[in-house]
N, C-alpha and C positions, 0 to 999 in steps of 0.2 A: 492501595493511599492516596490516597486524594489527594488533585495533580493543585499545585500555587496557580491563580491566576495569573496573565501571561506581563511580564513589561511594561507601563504604559510609556506617554510621554510625559504625562503628569508627574510620574517618581523622578525625573530625573529634572523636570523646574523644581520639583522640592527638593533634592538635594544641592543640586549648583545656588538655589536659593540661600537653604542653612548654610552653606560650605560664606557662600561672602557673607548673610549675617553673622556669624557665629564663629564659623574656623572649626581647626580642628582637630586632631586626627579621630575623632568620632564620626566625623562627616567625613574625610574620608577613608573610614574603612566602610563608611554604609556602600561609600561612591565602587570599592571593589568587589563586596558585596551583590550592589546591582550588575557589576562589569560577569561575578561567573551566575547570575541568572541570566544574563544575555547567549553565554554561551551556551549554557546548557537549554534553550531558552528552539538556540537555534541562529538567535541572531551576527548579521555578518558584520564585520567589519565596519564595512559604507552605513549599516544600521547605526551603530550605535554611534557614530559622527555625527548622521543625521538628528536624533537628536535632541545629543546634547547638544545640537547648532540652531534647534526645536526651543532648545529651552533658553539659551544663551541670547537670542531674537526678544522671546517673548521678558526676560529680566530687560531690558536695554528699554524696550516699551514702554513699562509698567514705571524706570526708569527715567519715562523723558528722551528718548536719545533720538535726536534728527531725524526725518527721512533720506539724510544722506548715510548716517555715519550706516543705519541696517539694509541698505541699497550697496553699500559696499564691503555689508559681513554675506550677503547672500551671493555677490560676482565671490567668496571666497571661500565659500560655502561651493563653491559649482566644481571651480580649481581647486581644492583643495581634493575632494569628494574623487576628483577624476583623475588622478596624480593618485590616488591610493588603488584604483580601480582593479591594476598588476596585484600586487598585495593580497587586496578578497582571493582575485580568482587564485590565488597558490594558496589563503590558509580555504576553498571547496575543497580541491581538488587534496590537501591533505585530511577536512574535514570525512571526506567522500573515504577513502584508504582507510582511515580512522575504524567508518562501519562498516569498511568490506570487511577489516580485522578483526574486529568482535566477532562477527558471524562466521569465521572462521574458526574464530579458538572456540567460540560457547560449541558450535559441529564435532571439532576435536575434543573438548570435554568431553562433550556425551558418548563418544566416543570410544575415552578413555575408560570414563561411569560404566561400558556395558560388559571394557575388558575385564575390568573389576571385578565385577558381579561374576564372569566365566570363569577365573581364576576363583578364585570364590570357594560357588558351586558349585561350578561341572564340573571341575579338574578336582573340587573334593572331596565330590560323589563319587569319581572314578575309585580314589585312594580309598578312601572309604568300599569299595569296592574289591579291590584289589589287599588290602587287610584282610576282609572277609574271605577268600578263595587263599593265603598264603594261612586263614586260619586251617580252615579247613584243610588244605597239605598236608596238617604239619596232625594233623590225627593219622593220616595215611600212615606216617615213615614212619621211623621209630626217632623213639629221643632223640639216642647216640649221634643221633643222621640233621638232625633241625639245628643245626648251628650254622650252612649257613640261607635257610631260612629267616630263620634270624635275625642275621644280616640286612638281607632283604627289607626285611618290615622293619630294626634299626633308619635306613636309609629310608623308606617311603615316609616316615617319619618325617624325617628332614626335611625331604623334598616339601610333604606338607605345609611344615614353617616358612620355608620359605615362600612359599604360593601363598601364605598364604603376609610373608609380613609383602614380598610386594605386593598383594589385595590392597592394603592399608595403602602403602603407600600414593598405590593410582589415583587412588583414590578414597580418601580415609573416615570412612563414616562417623569415625569422632567428632569430625572438622563438623559433620554433616548435623551431626548430636547434641552436642558440648561447646561446638564452638571451635577456635582459631588459634585461641592460649592454651589449652589443654590437646588439639592436632599436633602444635608444635613442638611440645615434649613430649611425644610421642618418636615425631623424628627425628629427630636434637637424640633421641633417647640408642633410637637404630644409626644412626650414623654414628654414636661413638662407636656401642658393638662394633661394628665390622672396621670404622675401618683406624680405630684408637684416640683421634683426635675427643679431646674432652670439650665439647657443647655443656656449657652455662644458658638458663635460662634466668630472665631480668626483668622485670618490670607485671604490669599489669593492664590487664582492656578491663571495665567496670559492668560493661552489658554486652551483648552479641551484636555486632557490626549485619551488612546488610552483604545477604551470602555471597552476590561479583565482587562486595573484598573483601570479602574473610582467606576464599579461592584465591583471588588472586596474590591476597598479602601471602598466603601460604605454600602457592609456587613459583613464588621468586624465592624464598624463602631457603627450597626446596633446593631450586640452581644455584643461587650463595653459594648452601653450605657441598655440592656436586660441586661444587671452581673452588670450596677450599678442600675437600681432602682426592680431591685430582690434579691442585693444578699450584693453589699455599704451600705443602710441605709445613702446618701448620701443624701448631703443638694444643692448639688450644684457640676458642674462639667459645665467640659471645653472642647472644639473642638476645634486642630489651626493644617493650612493645609497649607503646607506654600514646595519652592519648596528651593531646597539645595544642592547646584550645580549641581547633576548627577541625584538627588535625588528627591520623591515625597514625602513627612512627614507628619506624622499627625499622631499626638499626643493627644489619650483622657488621660482627669485628673478626680477623683474625691475626694472630702473630709469627703470620706466613711472612715468604719473599715477598710477599705486594709486588709490582710492574710501575713500569713507566708509561702515568698514562696519558701523558700527552704522545705518543707513538702508537697505542693501544689504540687511542679515535681517530687519529690523525690515515694511520695507512691497516687500519681494519682486522689486523695481525693480531691473533690467538677468537680466532671470531671465537673457539668453546667458550672463553667466558661469559656469551652471553648478554654481556649492554644494552644490544639493539635488544634485545626480548625485552627487558625489562623496561628498558624503556617505554616501548609500546603496549608491552603490557597496562604500566601505568599507566600511560598517556588515553588509555582509553577509558578510566576510570576518571581523569585531572588527575591523576596523581603527576611525581617527579620522582625522580631516583640520583643523588650526588650521591656521588666518588671519593676516596680523598686515600690516597696509594701515593709508595713509593717504593724503591728498590731496596730490598734489605726492610719494611717500615709497616710491613705489613698491608691490611688493605683493608677501612673505612665502609659501609654501604650503606643511605642509607635513604627507606622509602617514605614515602611522604601522598598518604592518602586523603583528600578533604569528604569530610562526612558528610552536611551540606547538601552535598550532589546528585543536587531532583533523579537525575536523569540515572542518577546510576542505582539508587534507591527504588526506586517507580520499576526498570526495568531489571531486577534482581533479584525480587519477589519471588516468594519461592510459590 
């Protein structure tokens, strides 16, 4: 995938000039998109401010502003930038932490993939050999004494089925082969069968997403369903996947007991709910999570990831 050109100072000037001349939501939306591009390219807060100050100075010069106005503007820029230097340092620290988290998560996913393949291939081969050995042993004993061997063979079949399920849920090949929606449907079917919670899938996504986004959404849905079966005491759950403008939105709702969100977020109790994990996984892709819940009213999680995140698309290519 070819990279887009870096944001130039001329783009800031053109956007500011357009908004001052025409106004309207379209110009503001383009400014928002420009801000997202600068974030993806790693431009800090101070760089963003500096570019807008240059654009403003150029607009004022074109409008015939006096030297005194331009001098005041320059002084204001210096003071403003200095005031925001602490915010810039905090932003850089967060970005470095996010980069480290992404690296660790990629290493973890690689290890999970290796374990899943080992479960499917190596353990599967051992089970096949065990079946062959049982078959050979069965030929050497009278048929009336084969019941225990048959029961052992049935247990091996159940173990094989469970290992296959674990392998697919750890790193589902269906996610790589067919995409997010079929993988989520497979996951929901398994959760429903094991837990008794009815899980319904709604919506659709017309095309494949970048692999990193598909994997991230699969993981947050997997964790959300795990929370529902362990904590929510729910009877029904619903997963909805859709595209809203330039975002992919995944909503997971349940009719369970809910919880007091303010207490959870303030005190850190119920750490098993994985709320921090949701936020960190999606923040690494420029995404967000919104939580709506209260005691006795069920829970709704809304995961949102921007599709046009160039950094994600480029780094997630297979």
